[in-house]
C-alpha positions as CSV (number, residue, x, y, z in Angstrom):
1,M,0.0,0.0,0.0
2,F,2.8,2.4,0.6
3,A,4.2,1.8,-2.6
4,L,0.9,2.9,-4.1
5,D,0.8,6.2,-2.1
6,L,4.2,7.4,-3.5
7,F,2.4,7.1,-7.0
8,K,-0.7,8.9,-5.9
9,R,1.4,11.9,-4.5
10,R,1.1,15.1,-6.3
11,Q,4.4,16.4,-8.0
12,R,5.4,19.7,-6.5
13,Q,5.2,22.7,-8.7
14,C,7.5,25.7,-8.9
15,F,6.1,29.3,-8.3
16,A,7.6,32.7,-8.5
17,Q,6.3,35.8,-6.8
18,L,6.5,39.1,-8.7
19,D,6.5,42.6,-7.3
20,L,4.4,45.3,-9.0
21,R,7.2,45.8,-11.8
22,G,7.0,42.2,-12.6
23,H,10.3,41.5,-11.0
24,C,11.0,38.1,-9.2
25,V,11.2,38.5,-5.2
26,A,10.6,34.8,-4.3
27,L,10.9,31.3,-5.4
28,W,8.9,28.3,-3.9
29,E,8.3,24.8,-4.8
30,L,4.9,23.9,-3.3
31,D,2.2,21.3,-3.6
32,Q,-0.4,23.9,-4.6
33,P,-0.4,27.4,-5.9
34,P,0.0,30.3,-3.2
35,A,-3.4,31.7,-2.1
36,S,-2.5,35.4,-2.0
37,G,-0.1,37.5,-3.7
38,N,1.2,37.9,-7.3
39,W,2.3,34.2,-8.1
40,V,3.0,32.6,-11.5
41,Q,4.1,29.0,-12.1
42,V,7.5,28.4,-13.8
43,H,9.2,25.4,-14.6
44,E,12.3,25.6,-12.6
45,L,13.7,27.5,-9.5
46,E,16.6,29.5,-10.8
47,P,17.9,32.0,-7.9
48,R,19.5,34.3,-10.8
49,W,16.0,35.4,-11.6
50,I,15.4,37.2,-8.2
51,G,15.7,40.9,-8.3
52,G,14.8,41.0,-12.2
53,P,12.0,39.9,-14.8
54,L,11.4,36.5,-15.5
55,P,12.6,35.0,-18.9
56,A,9.9,34.4,-21.2
57,H,11.0,30.7,-21.0
58,A,10.5,30.3,-17.4
59,L,6.8,30.8,-17.4
60,V,4.4,27.7,-17.7
61,A,2.6,27.8,-20.9
62,Q,-1.0,28.5,-19.2
63,Q,0.7,31.5,-17.0
64,A,2.4,32.9,-20.2
65,R,-1.0,33.1,-22.2
66,K,-2.7,34.9,-19.0
67,Q,0.0,37.6,-18.7
68,Q,0.1,38.2,-22.5
69,G,-3.5,38.7,-22.4
70,W,-4.7,36.5,-25.4
71,R,-8.3,37.2,-26.7
72,L,-10.4,35.3,-28.8
73,Q,-10.7,36.7,-32.4
74,R,-13.8,36.9,-34.2
75,A,-13.6,34.9,-37.7
């Protein structure tokens, strides 16, 4: 039974907290998204990002679309 629990456990996700300018101020690896604050999901934790803007490749695809403000276009 213990072996099955290992497979059922959620994989931890990486998150970056951004300030008002969009610069990274904190990095965390968590089981679920933080409840408050300006957090985005990233692919990895890279300490060099702290204090500056996140590179485009760092954001998980869903977050990148949300920040860019994609809109549906009329056909």
